N, CA, C, O and the ligand as a Tripos MOL2 file, in Angstrom:
@<TRIPOS>MOLECULE
protein
  309   307    78     0     0
PROTEIN
NO_CHARGES

@<TRIPOS>ATOM
      1 N         147.1500  119.8610  102.3330 N.3       1 MET1
      2 CA        147.7270  120.9260  101.5170 C.3       1 MET1
      3 C         147.1710  120.8130  100.1030 C.2       1 MET1
      4 O         147.1750  119.7230   99.5300 O.2       1 MET1
      5 N         146.6980  121.9050   99.5350 N.am      2 PRO2
      6 CA        146.1270  121.8230   98.1850 C.3       2 PRO2
      7 C         147.1810  121.4320   97.1570 C.2       2 PRO2
      8 O         148.3420  121.8330   97.2370 O.2       2 PRO2
      9 N         146.7390  120.6450   96.1990 N.am      3 LYS3
     10 CA        147.6460  120.2280   95.1300 C.3       3 LYS3
     11 C         146.8290  119.8990   93.8970 C.2       3 LYS3
     12 O         145.6260  119.6540   93.9790 O.2       3 LYS3
     13 N         147.4990  119.8960   92.7510 N.am      4 GLU4
     14 CA        146.8580  119.5770   91.4730 C.3       4 GLU4
     15 C         147.5210  118.3320   90.9200 C.2       4 GLU4
     16 O         148.7380  118.1770   91.0250 O.2       4 GLU4
     17 N         146.7410  117.4490   90.3350 N.am      5 LEU5
     18 CA        147.2670  116.2320   89.7420 C.3       5 LEU5
     19 C         147.4720  116.4410   88.2480 C.2       5 LEU5
     20 O         146.5210  116.6740   87.5030 O.2       5 LEU5
     21 N         148.7220  116.3550   87.8260 N.am      6 CYS6
     22 CA        149.0430  116.4520   86.3950 C.3       6 CYS6
     23 C         148.6280  115.1480   85.7200 C.2       6 CYS6
     24 O         148.4950  114.1190   86.3820 O.2       6 CYS6
     25 N         148.4210  115.1880   84.3960 N.am      7 LYS7
     26 CA        148.0410  113.9910   83.6510 C.3       7 LYS7
     27 C         149.1130  112.9150   83.6760 C.2       7 LYS7
     28 O         148.8230  111.7550   83.3850 O.2       7 LYS7
     29 N         150.3690  113.2810   84.0240 N.am      8 CYS8
     30 CA        151.4540  112.2950   84.0910 C.3       8 CYS8
     31 C         151.4700  111.5700   85.4360 C.2       8 CYS8
     32 O         152.2320  110.6210   85.6200 O.2       8 CYS8
     33 N         150.6320  112.0120   86.3770 N.am      9 GLY9
     34 CA        150.5790  111.3690   87.6790 C.3       9 GLY9
     35 C         151.3090  112.1290   88.7740 C.2       9 GLY9
     36 O         151.2470  111.7490   89.9430 O.2       9 GLY9
     37 N         151.9980  113.1990   88.4020 N.am     10 GLN10
     38 CA        152.7340  114.0290   89.3580 C.3      10 GLN10
     39 C         151.7730  114.9980   90.0530 C.2      10 GLN10
     40 O         150.9680  115.6630   89.4010 O.2      10 GLN10
     41 N         151.8680  115.0680   91.3820 N.am     11 PHE11
     42 CA        151.1190  116.0900   92.1040 C.3      11 PHE11
     43 C         151.9390  117.3710   92.1240 C.2      11 PHE11
     44 O         153.1510  117.3400   92.3400 O.2      11 PHE11
     45 N         151.2800  118.4820   91.9010 N.am     12 ILE12
     46 CA        151.9260  119.7940   91.9440 C.3      12 ILE12
     47 C         151.3760  120.5360   93.1530 C.2      12 ILE12
     48 O         150.1700  120.7560   93.2580 O.2      12 ILE12
     49 N         152.2530  120.9180   94.0560 N.am     13 ASP13
     50 CA        151.8670  121.5850   95.2920 C.3      13 ASP13
     51 C         151.3330  122.9830   95.0050 C.2      13 ASP13
     52 O         151.9350  123.7520   94.2550 O.2      13 ASP13
     53 N         150.1980  123.2980   95.6100 N.am     14 LEU14
     54 CA        149.6140  124.6330   95.4530 C.3      14 LEU14
     55 C         149.6540  125.4190   96.7550 C.2      14 LEU14
     56 O         149.1440  126.5380   96.8200 O.2      14 LEU14
     57 N         150.2560  124.8440   97.7930 N.am     15 GLY15
     58 CA        150.1630  125.4380   99.1200 C.3      15 GLY15
     59 C         151.1510  126.5520   99.4120 C.2      15 GLY15
     60 O         150.8680  127.4210  100.2370 O.2      15 GLY15
     61 N         152.3050  126.5480   98.7530 N.am     16 ALA16
     62 CA        153.3270  127.5400   99.0700 C.3      16 ALA16
     63 C         152.9670  128.9040   98.4950 C.2      16 ALA16
     64 O         152.4530  129.0110   97.3820 O.2      16 ALA16
     65 N         153.2510  129.9510   99.2840 N.am     17 ILE17
     66 CA        153.0470  131.3300   98.8280 C.3      17 ILE17
     67 C         154.3300  132.1060   99.0980 C.2      17 ILE17
     68 O         154.6720  132.2910  100.2650 O.2      17 ILE17
     69 N         155.0460  132.5590   98.1040 N.am     18 PRO18
     70 CA        154.7790  132.3330   96.6810 C.3      18 PRO18
     71 C         155.0800  130.8870   96.2850 C.2      18 PRO18
     72 O         155.8880  130.2030   96.9120 O.2      18 PRO18
     73 N         154.4090  130.4520   95.2360 N.am     19 ASN19
     74 CA        154.5240  129.0750   94.7810 C.3      19 ASN19
     75 C         155.6010  128.9750   93.6920 C.2      19 ASN19
     76 O         155.4510  129.5720   92.6260 O.2      19 ASN19
     77 N         156.6900  128.2250   93.9480 N.am     20 PRO20
     78 CA        157.7630  128.1260   92.9520 C.3      20 PRO20
     79 C         157.3470  127.4100   91.6690 C.2      20 PRO20
     80 O         158.0420  127.5210   90.6590 O.2      20 PRO20
     81 N         156.2330  126.6790   91.6830 N.am     21 GLY21
     82 CA        155.7820  125.9790   90.4940 C.3      21 GLY21
     83 C         154.7080  126.7160   89.7250 C.2      21 GLY21
     84 O         154.2100  126.2190   88.7140 O.2      21 GLY21
     85 N         154.3420  127.9100   90.2010 N.am     22 GLU22
     86 CA        153.2770  128.6800   89.5590 C.3      22 GLU22
     87 C         153.8630  129.8900   88.8480 C.2      22 GLU22
     88 O         154.7690  130.5550   89.3510 O.2      22 GLU22
     89 N         153.3180  130.1580   87.6570 N.am     23 TRP23
     90 CA        153.6900  131.3380   86.8770 C.3      23 TRP23
     91 C         152.4280  132.1370   86.6350 C.2      23 TRP23
     92 O         151.3210  131.5990   86.6370 O.2      23 TRP23
     93 N         152.6120  133.4270   86.4260 N.am     24 LEU24
     94 CA        151.4660  134.3090   86.1980 C.3      24 LEU24
     95 C         151.5530  134.9010   84.7970 C.2      24 LEU24
     96 O         152.6110  135.3580   84.3650 O.2      24 LEU24
     97 N         150.4170  134.8830   84.0940 N.am     25 LEU25
     98 CA        150.3680  135.3390   82.7010 C.3      25 LEU25
     99 C         149.4200  136.5250   82.5660 C.2      25 LEU25
    100 O         148.3930  136.6020   83.2400 O.2      25 LEU25
    101 N         149.7820  137.4240   81.7000 N.am     26 ILE26
    102 CA        148.8630  138.5120   81.3560 C.3      26 ILE26
    103 C         149.0540  138.8160   79.8730 C.2      26 ILE26
    104 O         150.1790  138.8120   79.3730 O.2      26 ILE26
    105 N         147.9590  139.0790   79.1790 N.am     27 SER27
    106 CA        148.0750  139.3900   77.7510 C.3      27 SER27
    107 C         148.7050  140.7700   77.5900 C.2      27 SER27
    108 O         148.6360  141.6140   78.4830 O.2      27 SER27
    109 N         149.3060  140.9710   76.4570 N.am     28 ASP28
    110 CA        149.9300  142.2610   76.1730 C.3      28 ASP28
    111 C         148.8810  143.3700   76.1540 C.2      28 ASP28
    112 O         149.1500  144.4930   76.5810 O.2      28 ASP28
    113 N         147.6820  143.0510   75.6560 N.am     29 VAL29
    114 CA        146.6090  144.0510   75.5940 C.3      29 VAL29
    115 C         146.1760  144.4600   77.0030 C.2      29 VAL29
    116 O         146.0190  145.6470   77.2920 O.2      29 VAL29
    117 N         145.9860  143.4720   77.8730 N.am     30 GLU30
    118 CA        145.5860  143.8010   79.2490 C.3      30 GLU30
    119 C         146.6990  144.5530   79.9760 C.2      30 GLU30
    120 O         146.4380  145.5040   80.7130 O.2      30 GLU30
    121 N         147.9220  144.1260   79.7650 N.am     31 TYR31
    122 CA        149.0410  144.8000   80.4380 C.3      31 TYR31
    123 C         149.1790  146.2420   79.9670 C.2      31 TYR31
    124 O         149.5500  147.1250   80.7410 O.2      31 TYR31
    125 N         148.8810  146.4690   78.7020 N.am     32 ASP32
    126 CA        149.0410  147.8070   78.1300 C.3      32 ASP32
    127 C         148.0840  148.8130   78.7600 C.2      32 ASP32
    128 O         148.2970  150.0190   78.6330 O.2      32 ASP32
    129 N         147.0320  148.3440   79.4380 N.am     33 ARG33
    130 CA        146.1030  149.2550   80.1100 C.3      33 ARG33
    131 C         146.7220  149.8540   81.3700 C.2      33 ARG33
    132 O         146.2170  150.8410   81.9060 O.2      33 ARG33
    133 N         147.8150  149.2560   81.8410 N.am     34 TYR34
    134 CA        148.4660  149.7700   83.0430 C.3      34 TYR34
    135 C         149.4850  150.8360   82.6670 C.2      34 TYR34
    136 O         150.2250  150.7010   81.6930 O.2      34 TYR34
    137 N         149.5020  151.8860   83.4560 N.am     35 THR35
    138 CA        150.5140  152.9370   83.2790 C.3      35 THR35
    139 C         150.9570  153.4110   84.6580 C.2      35 THR35
    140 O         150.2450  153.2470   85.6490 O.2      35 THR35
    141 N         152.1300  153.9920   84.6950 N.am     36 GLY36
    142 CA        152.6190  154.5700   85.9440 C.3      36 GLY36
    143 C         152.8280  153.5330   87.0300 C.2      36 GLY36
    144 O         153.1750  152.3840   86.7580 O.2      36 GLY36
    145 N         152.6130  153.9570   88.2560 N.am     37 THR37
    146 CA        152.7770  153.0670   89.3840 C.3      37 THR37
    147 C         151.6150  152.0850   89.4120 C.2      37 THR37
    148 O         150.4510  152.4750   89.3290 O.2      37 THR37
    149 N         151.9510  150.8100   89.5290 N.am     38 VAL38
    150 CA        150.9350  149.7530   89.4600 C.3      38 VAL38
    151 C         150.7590  149.1090   90.8300 C.2      38 VAL38
    152 O         151.7310  148.8090   91.5230 O.2      38 VAL38
    153 N         149.5040  148.9050   91.2040 N.am     39 ASP39
    154 CA        149.1950  148.2020   92.4460 C.3      39 ASP39
    155 C         149.3110  146.7000   92.1820 C.2      39 ASP39
    156 O         148.6250  146.1650   91.3100 O.2      39 ASP39
    157 N         150.1680  146.0300   92.9280 N.am     40 ALA40
    158 CA        150.4350  144.6140   92.6900 C.3      40 ALA40
    159 C         149.1790  143.7570   92.8110 C.2      40 ALA40
    160 O         149.0090  142.8140   92.0380 O.2      40 ALA40
    161 N         148.3130  144.0560   93.7440 N.am     41 GLU41
    162 CA        147.1040  143.2560   93.9250 C.3      41 GLU41
    163 C         146.1450  143.4270   92.7470 C.2      41 GLU41
    164 O         145.5000  142.4680   92.3230 O.2      41 GLU41
    165 N         146.0550  144.6420   92.2230 N.am     42 THR42
    166 CA        145.1910  144.8780   91.0570 C.3      42 THR42
    167 C         145.7410  144.1430   89.8440 C.2      42 THR42
    168 O         144.9950  143.5160   89.0910 O.2      42 THR42
    169 N         147.0490  144.2270   89.6650 N.am     43 LEU43
    170 CA        147.6710  143.5160   88.5480 C.3      43 LEU43
    171 C         147.4480  142.0110   88.6970 C.2      43 LEU43
    172 O         147.1770  141.3220   87.7140 O.2      43 LEU43
    173 N         147.5580  141.5130   89.8960 N.am     44 TYR44
    174 CA        147.3890  140.0770   90.1480 C.3      44 TYR44
    175 C         146.0110  139.5900   89.6970 C.2      44 TYR44
    176 O         145.8840  138.4900   89.1600 O.2      44 TYR44
    177 N         144.9970  140.3980   89.9140 N.am     45 THR45
    178 CA        143.6330  139.9720   89.5490 C.3      45 THR45
    179 C         143.4580  139.8500   88.0420 C.2      45 THR45
    180 O         142.5600  139.1450   87.5820 O.2      45 THR45
    181 N         144.2970  140.5230   87.2690 N.am     46 ASP46
    182 CA        144.2040  140.4360   85.8020 C.3      46 ASP46
    183 C         145.0580  139.3120   85.2240 C.2      46 ASP46
    184 O         144.9970  139.0350   84.0260 O.2      46 ASP46
    185 N         145.8480  138.6710   86.0690 N.am     47 MET47
    186 CA        146.7490  137.6430   85.5590 C.3      47 MET47
    187 C         146.1270  136.2460   85.6750 C.2      47 MET47
    188 O         145.3120  135.9870   86.5600 O.2      47 MET47
    189 N         146.5230  135.3690   84.7780 N.am     48 LYS48
    190 CA        146.0980  133.9720   84.7850 C.3      48 LYS48
    191 C         147.1950  133.1370   85.4150 C.2      48 LYS48
    192 O         148.3790  133.4340   85.2610 O.2      48 LYS48
    193 N         146.8000  132.0940   86.1220 N.am     49 SER49
    194 CA        147.7740  131.2080   86.7580 C.3      49 SER49
    195 C         148.1410  130.0540   85.8350 C.2      49 SER49
    196 O         147.2960  129.5100   85.1240 O.2      49 SER49
    197 N         149.4050  129.7010   85.8630 N.am     50 MET50
    198 CA        149.9210  128.5840   85.0850 C.3      50 MET50
    199 C         150.8470  127.7750   85.9830 C.2      50 MET50
    200 O         151.7020  128.3360   86.6680 O.2      50 MET50
    201 N         150.6760  126.4550   85.9790 N.am     51 LEU51
    202 CA        151.5550  125.5690   86.7300 C.3      51 LEU51
    203 C         152.4790  124.8640   85.7620 C.2      51 LEU51
    204 O         152.0840  124.5030   84.6530 O.2      51 LEU51
    205 N         153.7290  124.6710   86.1980 N.am     52 LEU52
    206 CA        154.7070  123.9230   85.4070 C.3      52 LEU52
    207 C         154.9590  122.6110   86.1210 C.2      52 LEU52
    208 O         155.4370  122.5960   87.2550 O.2      52 LEU52
    209 N         154.6350  121.5010   85.4550 N.am     53 CYS53
    210 CA        154.8560  120.1900   86.0600 C.3      53 CYS53
    211 C         156.3600  119.8940   86.0770 C.2      53 CYS53
    212 O         156.9960  119.8830   85.0230 O.2      53 CYS53
    213 N         156.9320  119.6550   87.2570 N.am     54 PRO54
    214 CA        158.3650  119.4100   87.3430 C.3      54 PRO54
    215 C         158.7740  118.0490   86.7850 C.2      54 PRO54
    216 O         159.9620  117.8000   86.5800 O.2      54 PRO54
    217 N         157.8170  117.1760   86.5400 N.am     55 HIS55
    218 CA        158.1370  115.8400   86.0500 C.3      55 HIS55
    219 C         158.1080  115.7540   84.5280 C.2      55 HIS55
    220 O         159.0560  115.2630   83.9160 O.2      55 HIS55
    221 N         157.0320  116.2260   83.9160 N.am     56 CYS56
    222 CA        156.8730  116.0540   82.4610 C.3      56 CYS56
    223 C         156.9790  117.3650   81.6840 C.2      56 CYS56
    224 O         157.0580  117.3410   80.4560 O.2      56 CYS56
    225 N         156.9820  118.4960   82.3670 N.am     57 GLY57
    226 CA        157.1140  119.7710   81.6900 C.3      57 GLY57
    227 C         155.8150  120.3250   81.1380 C.2      57 GLY57
    228 O         155.8110  121.3650   80.4790 O.2      57 GLY57
    229 N         154.6850  119.6220   81.4080 N.am     58 ARG58
    230 CA        153.4080  120.1610   80.9390 C.3      58 ARG58
    231 C         153.1370  121.5050   81.6110 C.2      58 ARG58
    232 O         153.5740  121.7660   82.7320 O.2      58 ARG58
    233 N         152.4080  122.3400   80.8940 N.am     59 LEU59
    234 CA        151.9120  123.5980   81.4410 C.3      59 LEU59
    235 C         150.4150  123.4450   81.6510 C.2      59 LEU59
    236 O         149.6920  123.0400   80.7410 O.2      59 LEU59
    237 N         149.9590  123.7650   82.8370 N.am     60 LEU60
    238 CA        148.5400  123.7150   83.1720 C.3      60 LEU60
    239 C         148.0850  125.1620   83.3400 C.2      60 LEU60
    240 O         148.4510  125.8240   84.3110 O.2      60 LEU60
    241 N         147.2940  125.6460   82.3990 N.am     61 VAL61
    242 CA        146.9000  127.0530   82.3970 C.3      61 VAL61
    243 C         145.4340  127.1750   82.7890 C.2      61 VAL61
    244 O         144.5620  126.5210   82.2170 O.2      61 VAL61
    245 N         145.1890  128.0140   83.7620 N.am     62 TYR62
    246 CA        143.8290  128.2560   84.2650 C.3      62 TYR62
    247 C         143.2940  129.5230   83.6030 C.2      62 TYR62
    248 O         143.2870  130.6000   84.2000 O.2      62 TYR62
    249 N         142.8500  129.3720   82.3710 N.am     63 TRP63
    250 CA        142.3760  130.5500   81.6250 C.3      63 TRP63
    251 C         141.1660  131.1830   82.2770 C.2      63 TRP63
    252 O         140.9690  132.3930   82.1620 O.2      63 TRP63
    253 N         140.3440  130.3900   82.9640 N.am     64 GLN64
    254 CA        139.1160  130.9080   83.5890 C.3      64 GLN64
    255 C         139.2640  131.0360   85.1070 C.2      64 GLN64
    256 O         138.2680  131.2430   85.8010 O.2      64 GLN64
    257 N         140.4820  130.9180   85.6370 N.am     65 GLY65
    258 CA        140.6900  131.0310   87.0770 C.3      65 GLY65
    259 C         140.8510  129.6680   87.7260 C.2      65 GLY65
    260 O         140.5420  128.6370   87.1280 O.2      65 GLY65
    261 N         141.3380  129.6800   88.9560 N.am     66 PHE66
    262 CA        141.6540  128.4410   89.6440 C.3      66 PHE66
    263 C         140.4270  127.5820   89.9290 C.2      66 PHE66
    264 O         140.5560  126.3700   90.0980 O.2      66 PHE66
    265 N         139.2650  128.1700   89.9850 N.am     67 GLY67
    266 CA        138.0540  127.4000   90.2710 C.3      67 GLY67
    267 C         137.5640  126.5920   89.0860 C.2      67 GLY67
    268 O         136.6610  125.7680   89.2310 O.2      67 GLY67
    269 N         138.1410  126.8110   87.9220 N.am     68 SER68
    270 CA        137.7020  126.1410   86.6960 C.3      68 SER68
    271 C         138.7430  125.1360   86.2360 C.2      68 SER68
    272 O         139.8340  125.0500   86.7990 O.2      68 SER68
    273 N         138.3970  124.3870   85.2160 N.am     69 GLU69
    274 CA        139.3220  123.4160   84.6480 C.3      69 GLU69
    275 C         140.5130  124.1290   84.0080 C.2      69 GLU69
    276 O         140.4040  125.2760   83.5760 O.2      69 GLU69
    277 N         141.6370  123.4410   83.9550 N.am     70 TYR70
    278 CA        142.8140  124.0030   83.2970 C.3      70 TYR70
    279 C         142.9500  123.4060   81.9050 C.2      70 TYR70
    280 O         142.3670  122.3650   81.6030 O.2      70 TYR70
    281 N         143.7210  124.0700   81.0680 N.am     71 THR71
    282 CA        144.0800  123.5670   79.7510 C.3      71 THR71
    283 C         145.5410  123.1350   79.8280 C.2      71 THR71
    284 O         146.3810  123.8540   80.3700 O.2      71 THR71
    285 N         145.8380  121.9520   79.2790 N.am     72 THR72
    286 CA        147.1890  121.4040   79.3670 C.3      72 THR72
    287 C         147.9330  121.5910   78.0560 C.2      72 THR72
    288 O         147.3690  121.4100   76.9760 O.2      72 THR72
    289 N         149.2130  121.9570   78.1600 N.am     73 TYR73
    290 CA        150.1060  122.0700   77.0050 C.3      73 TYR73
    291 C         151.3200  121.2020   77.2920 C.2      73 TYR73
    292 O         151.9850  121.3690   78.3140 O.2      73 TYR73
    293 N         151.6040  120.2810   76.3930 N.am     74 ARG74
    294 CA        152.7060  119.3420   76.6040 C.3      74 ARG74
    295 C         153.8550  119.6340   75.6380 C.2      74 ARG74
    296 O         153.6230  119.8840   74.4550 O.2      74 ARG74
    297 N         155.1030  119.6040   76.1410 N.am     75 PRO75
    298 CA        156.2440  119.8400   75.2450 C.3      75 PRO75
    299 C         156.2920  118.7940   74.1340 C.2      75 PRO75
    300 O         155.8700  117.6540   74.3290 O.2      75 PRO75
    301 N         156.7990  119.1810   72.9870 N.am     76 GLU76
    302 CA        156.9780  118.2330   71.8890 C.3      76 GLU76
    303 C         158.0670  117.2350   72.2570 C.2      76 GLU76
    304 O         158.9570  117.5300   73.0550 O.2      76 GLU76
    305 N         157.9820  116.0640   71.6710 N.am     77 GLU77
    306 CA        158.9760  115.0120   71.9490 C.3      77 GLU77
    307 C         160.3260  115.3970   71.3860 C.2      77 GLU77
    308 O         161.2880  114.6410   71.5190 O.2      77 GLU77
    309 ZN        153.2930  116.1640   84.5660 Zn       78 ZN78
@<TRIPOS>BOND
     1     1     2 1
     2     2     3 1
     3     3     4 2
     4     3     5 am
     5     5     6 1
     6     6     7 1
     7     7     8 2
     8     7     9 am
     9     9    10 1
    10    10    11 1
    11    11    12 2
    12    11    13 am
    13    13    14 1
    14    14    15 1
    15    15    16 2
    16    15    17 am
    17    17    18 1
    18    18    19 1
    19    19    20 2
    20    19    21 am
    21    21    22 1
    22    22    23 1
    23    23    24 2
    24    23    25 am
    25    25    26 1
    26    26    27 1
    27    27    28 2
    28    27    29 am
    29    29    30 1
    30    30    31 1
    31    31    32 2
    32    31    33 am
    33    33    34 1
    34    34    35 1
    35    35    36 2
    36    35    37 am
    37    37    38 1
    38    38    39 1
    39    39    40 2
    40    39    41 am
    41    41    42 1
    42    42    43 1
    43    43    44 2
    44    43    45 am
    45    45    46 1
    46    46    47 1
    47    47    48 2
    48    47    49 am
    49    49    50 1
    50    50    51 1
    51    51    52 2
    52    51    53 am
    53    53    54 1
    54    54    55 1
    55    55    56 2
    56    55    57 am
    57    57    58 1
    58    58    59 1
    59    59    60 2
    60    59    61 am
    61    61    62 1
    62    62    63 1
    63    63    64 2
    64    63    65 am
    65    65    66 1
    66    66    67 1
    67    67    68 2
    68    67    69 am
    69    69    70 1
    70    70    71 1
    71    71    72 2
    72    71    73 am
    73    73    74 1
    74    74    75 1
    75    75    76 2
    76    75    77 am
    77    77    78 1
    78    78    79 1
    79    79    80 2
    80    79    81 am
    81    81    82 1
    82    82    83 1
    83    83    84 2
    84    83    85 am
    85    85    86 1
    86    86    87 1
    87    87    88 2
    88    87    89 am
    89    89    90 1
    90    90    91 1
    91    91    92 2
    92    91    93 am
    93    93    94 1
    94    94    95 1
    95    95    96 2
    96    95    97 am
    97    97    98 1
    98    98    99 1
    99    99   100 2
   100    99   101 am
   101   101   102 1
   102   102   103 1
   103   103   104 2
   104   103   105 am
   105   105   106 1
   106   106   107 1
   107   107   108 2
   108   107   109 am
   109   109   110 1
   110   110   111 1
   111   111   112 2
   112   111   113 am
   113   113   114 1
   114   114   115 1
   115   115   116 2
   116   115   117 am
   117   117   118 1
   118   118   119 1
   119   119   120 2
   120   119   121 am
   121   121   122 1
   122   122   123 1
   123   123   124 2
   124   123   125 am
   125   125   126 1
   126   126   127 1
   127   127   128 2
   128   127   129 am
   129   129   130 1
   130   130   131 1
   131   131   132 2
   132   131   133 am
   133   133   134 1
   134   134   135 1
   135   135   136 2
   136   135   137 am
   137   137   138 1
   138   138   139 1
   139   139   140 2
   140   139   141 am
   141   141   142 1
   142   142   143 1
   143   143   144 2
   144   143   145 am
   145   145   146 1
   146   146   147 1
   147   147   148 2
   148   147   149 am
   149   149   150 1
   150   150   151 1
   151   151   152 2
   152   151   153 am
   153   153   154 1
   154   154   155 1
   155   155   156 2
   156   155   157 am
   157   157   158 1
   158   158   159 1
   159   159   160 2
   160   159   161 am
   161   161   162 1
   162   162   163 1
   163   163   164 2
   164   163   165 am
   165   165   166 1
   166   166   167 1
   167   167   168 2
   168   167   169 am
   169   169   170 1
   170   170   171 1
   171   171   172 2
   172   171   173 am
   173   173   174 1
   174   174   175 1
   175   175   176 2
   176   175   177 am
   177   177   178 1
   178   178   179 1
   179   179   180 2
   180   179   181 am
   181   181   182 1
   182   182   183 1
   183   183   184 2
   184   183   185 am
   185   185   186 1
   186   186   187 1
   187   187   188 2
   188   187   189 am
   189   189   190 1
   190   190   191 1
   191   191   192 2
   192   191   193 am
   193   193   194 1
   194   194   195 1
   195   195   196 2
   196   195   197 am
   197   197   198 1
   198   198   199 1
   199   199   200 2
   200   199   201 am
   201   201   202 1
   202   202   203 1
   203   203   204 2
   204   203   205 am
   205   205   206 1
   206   206   207 1
   207   207   208 2
   208   207   209 am
   209   209   210 1
   210   210   211 1
   211   211   212 2
   212   211   213 am
   213   213   214 1
   214   214   215 1
   215   215   216 2
   216   215   217 am
   217   217   218 1
   218   218   219 1
   219   219   220 2
   220   219   221 am
   221   221   222 1
   222   222   223 1
   223   223   224 2
   224   223   225 am
   225   225   226 1
   226   226   227 1
   227   227   228 2
   228   227   229 am
   229   229   230 1
   230   230   231 1
   231   231   232 2
   232   231   233 am
   233   233   234 1
   234   234   235 1
   235   235   236 2
   236   235   237 am
   237   237   238 1
   238   238   239 1
   239   239   240 2
   240   239   241 am
   241   241   242 1
   242   242   243 1
   243   243   244 2
   244   243   245 am
   245   245   246 1
   246   246   247 1
   247   247   248 2
   248   247   249 am
   249   249   250 1
   250   250   251 1
   251   251   252 2
   252   251   253 am
   253   253   254 1
   254   254   255 1
   255   255   256 2
   256   255   257 am
   257   257   258 1
   258   258   259 1
   259   259   260 2
   260   259   261 am
   261   261   262 1
   262   262   263 1
   263   263   264 2
   264   263   265 am
   265   265   266 1
   266   266   267 1
   267   267   268 2
   268   267   269 am
   269   269   270 1
   270   270   271 1
   271   271   272 2
   272   271   273 am
   273   273   274 1
   274   274   275 1
   275   275   276 2
   276   275   277 am
   277   277   278 1
   278   278   279 1
   279   279   280 2
   280   279   281 am
   281   281   282 1
   282   282   283 1
   283   283   284 2
   284   283   285 am
   285   285   286 1
   286   286   287 1
   287   287   288 2
   288   287   289 am
   289   289   290 1
   290   290   291 1
   291   291   292 2
   292   291   293 am
   293   293   294 1
   294   294   295 1
   295   295   296 2
   296   295   297 am
   297   297   298 1
   298   298   299 1
   299   299   300 2
   300   299   301 am
   301   301   302 1
   302   302   303 1
   303   303   304 2
   304   303   305 am
   305   305   306 1
   306   306   307 1
   307   307   308 2
@<TRIPOS>SUBSTRUCTURE
     1 MET1         2 RESIDUE 1 A MET
     2 PRO2         6 RESIDUE 1 A PRO
     3 LYS3        10 RESIDUE 1 A LYS
     4 GLU4        14 RESIDUE 1 A GLU
     5 LEU5        18 RESIDUE 1 A LEU
     6 CYS6        22 RESIDUE 1 A CYS
     7 LYS7        26 RESIDUE 1 A LYS
     8 CYS8        30 RESIDUE 1 A CYS
     9 GLY9        34 RESIDUE 1 A GLY
    10 GLN10       38 RESIDUE 1 A GLN
    11 PHE11       42 RESIDUE 1 A PHE
    12 ILE12       46 RESIDUE 1 A ILE
    13 ASP13       50 RESIDUE 1 A ASP
    14 LEU14       54 RESIDUE 1 A LEU
    15 GLY15       58 RESIDUE 1 A GLY
    16 ALA16       62 RESIDUE 1 A ALA
    17 ILE17       66 RESIDUE 1 A ILE
    18 PRO18       70 RESIDUE 1 A PRO
    19 ASN19       74 RESIDUE 1 A ASN
    20 PRO20       78 RESIDUE 1 A PRO
    21 GLY21       82 RESIDUE 1 A GLY
    22 GLU22       86 RESIDUE 1 A GLU
    23 TRP23       90 RESIDUE 1 A TRP
    24 LEU24       94 RESIDUE 1 A LEU
    25 LEU25       98 RESIDUE 1 A LEU
    26 ILE26      102 RESIDUE 1 A ILE
    27 SER27      106 RESIDUE 1 A SER
    28 ASP28      110 RESIDUE 1 A ASP
    29 VAL29      114 RESIDUE 1 A VAL
    30 GLU30      118 RESIDUE 1 A GLU
    31 TYR31      122 RESIDUE 1 A TYR
    32 ASP32      126 RESIDUE 1 A ASP
    33 ARG33      130 RESIDUE 1 A ARG
    34 TYR34      134 RESIDUE 1 A TYR
    35 THR35      138 RESIDUE 1 A THR
    36 GLY36      142 RESIDUE 1 A GLY
    37 THR37      146 RESIDUE 1 A THR
    38 VAL38      150 RESIDUE 1 A VAL
    39 ASP39      154 RESIDUE 1 A ASP
    40 ALA40      158 RESIDUE 1 A ALA
    41 GLU41      162 RESIDUE 1 A GLU
    42 THR42      166 RESIDUE 1 A THR
    43 LEU43      170 RESIDUE 1 A LEU
    44 TYR44      174 RESIDUE 1 A TYR
    45 THR45      178 RESIDUE 1 A THR
    46 ASP46      182 RESIDUE 1 A ASP
    47 MET47      186 RESIDUE 1 A MET
    48 LYS48      190 RESIDUE 1 A LYS
    49 SER49      194 RESIDUE 1 A SER
    50 MET50      198 RESIDUE 1 A MET
    51 LEU51      202 RESIDUE 1 A LEU
    52 LEU52      206 RESIDUE 1 A LEU
    53 CYS53      210 RESIDUE 1 A CYS
    54 PRO54      214 RESIDUE 1 A PRO
    55 HIS55      218 RESIDUE 1 A HIS
    56 CYS56      222 RESIDUE 1 A CYS
    57 GLY57      226 RESIDUE 1 A GLY
    58 ARG58      230 RESIDUE 1 A ARG
    59 LEU59      234 RESIDUE 1 A LEU
    60 LEU60      238 RESIDUE 1 A LEU
    61 VAL61      242 RESIDUE 1 A VAL
    62 TYR62      246 RESIDUE 1 A TYR
    63 TRP63      250 RESIDUE 1 A TRP
    64 GLN64      254 RESIDUE 1 A GLN
    65 GLY65      258 RESIDUE 1 A GLY
    66 PHE66      262 RESIDUE 1 A PHE
    67 GLY67      266 RESIDUE 1 A GLY
    68 SER68      270 RESIDUE 1 A SER
    69 GLU69      274 RESIDUE 1 A GLU
    70 TYR70      278 RESIDUE 1 A TYR
    71 THR71      282 RESIDUE 1 A THR
    72 THR72      286 RESIDUE 1 A THR
    73 TYR73      290 RESIDUE 1 A TYR
    74 ARG74      294 RESIDUE 1 A ARG
    75 PRO75      298 RESIDUE 1 A PRO
    76 GLU76      302 RESIDUE 1 A GLU
    77 GLU77      306 RESIDUE 1 A GLU
    78 ZN78       309 GROUP 0 **** ****
C-alpha cells in the first residue's frame, strides 16, 4: 500500500480513496476561474495535495504534484 514517510518517522497512508489524511488546496486566483456548475474531475486537476501527519501535525504539500518532492510545514512549538 502506498505511503509517505514524514520527517518525524510516521508513515502516512496514501492508499485510501478518499484519503482521510489528505487535503486538497487551490489558490483563490485559480478557483476564481470557475463559474457555474463545476466538473469535480476538472477541479481536482487544479488542486494541490497536502497530507496532515497525525503524529506531529506537519503539513506535507505537493506543490508540483505527487510525483515530485513535497514541502514540509511544521507547527510552532
Ligand atoms: Zn510527522
